[in-house]
C-alpha positions as MATLAB code, in Angstrom:
seq = 'MPKVGSEYLFFLNCRNKFDWEILTAYELTETGVLPLDQSSQFEALRGSPSSEVLKQVRALIAEPAPK';
ca = [
     -10.570   -1.541    9.055;
      -7.020   -1.292   10.360;
      -6.301   -2.995   13.684;
      -4.007   -1.857   16.453;
      -0.840   -3.955   16.409;
      -1.022   -4.871   12.758;
       1.162   -3.473    9.941;
      -0.204   -1.703    6.888;
       0.906   -0.095    3.643;
      -1.183    2.996    2.860;
      -1.302    4.702   -0.529;
      -2.057    8.406   -0.119;
      -2.819   11.314   -2.314;
      -1.928   14.917   -1.364;
      -4.527   17.387   -2.403;
      -2.589   20.266   -0.778;
      -0.152   20.846    2.056;
      -2.677   19.943    4.733;
      -5.229   17.739    2.977;
      -4.379   14.069    2.411;
      -6.687   11.239    1.353;
      -6.297    7.472    1.570;
      -6.447    5.878   -1.850;
      -6.186    2.333   -0.582;
      -4.320    0.234    1.963;
      -2.966   -3.324    2.433;
      -2.421   -5.269    5.597;
       1.055   -6.746    5.729;
       0.976  -10.258    7.159;
       3.350  -13.200    7.442;
       1.363  -15.076    4.796;
       1.271  -12.087    2.362;
      -0.497   -8.823    1.776;
      -4.272   -8.475    2.105;
      -6.152   -5.611    0.475;
      -8.451   -3.615    2.783;
     -10.706   -2.531   -0.016;
     -13.179   -5.018   -1.485;
     -12.671   -4.333   -5.161;
     -11.110   -6.545   -7.878;
      -8.636   -3.837   -8.805;
      -6.796   -4.380   -5.534;
      -6.693   -8.205   -5.742;
      -3.488   -8.406   -7.794;
      -1.279   -8.079   -4.760;
      -3.315  -10.421   -2.521;
      -1.023  -13.055   -1.088;
       2.190  -11.497   -2.426;
       5.034  -11.635    0.103;
       4.964   -8.453    2.190;
       8.745   -8.073    1.825;
       8.507   -8.163   -1.958;
       5.706   -5.608   -2.153;
       7.622   -3.220    0.155;
      10.766   -3.762   -2.012;
       8.843   -2.841   -5.156;
       7.335    0.236   -3.540;
      10.760    1.427   -2.301;
      12.172    0.935   -5.782;
       9.368    3.003   -7.311;
       9.833    5.808   -4.727;
      13.570    5.855   -5.433;
      13.075    6.380   -9.197;
      13.621    9.890  -10.464;
      10.385   11.756  -11.296;
       9.556   11.959  -14.982;
      10.264   15.342  -16.581;
];
């Protein structure tokens, strides 16, 4: 569970204008990211530097949407 005072990266899905769901989340720590979900599919980023993960996410967000 998220803790007050910690930093997180949440991945959300928008079902409609008012209905959002959390797909997964990662805690951003000084020693690297930690997945909040206990599933092997989220382990690939474990321990990756938080700054690098955020950099990758920002680059993906900046890409133009496929047509």
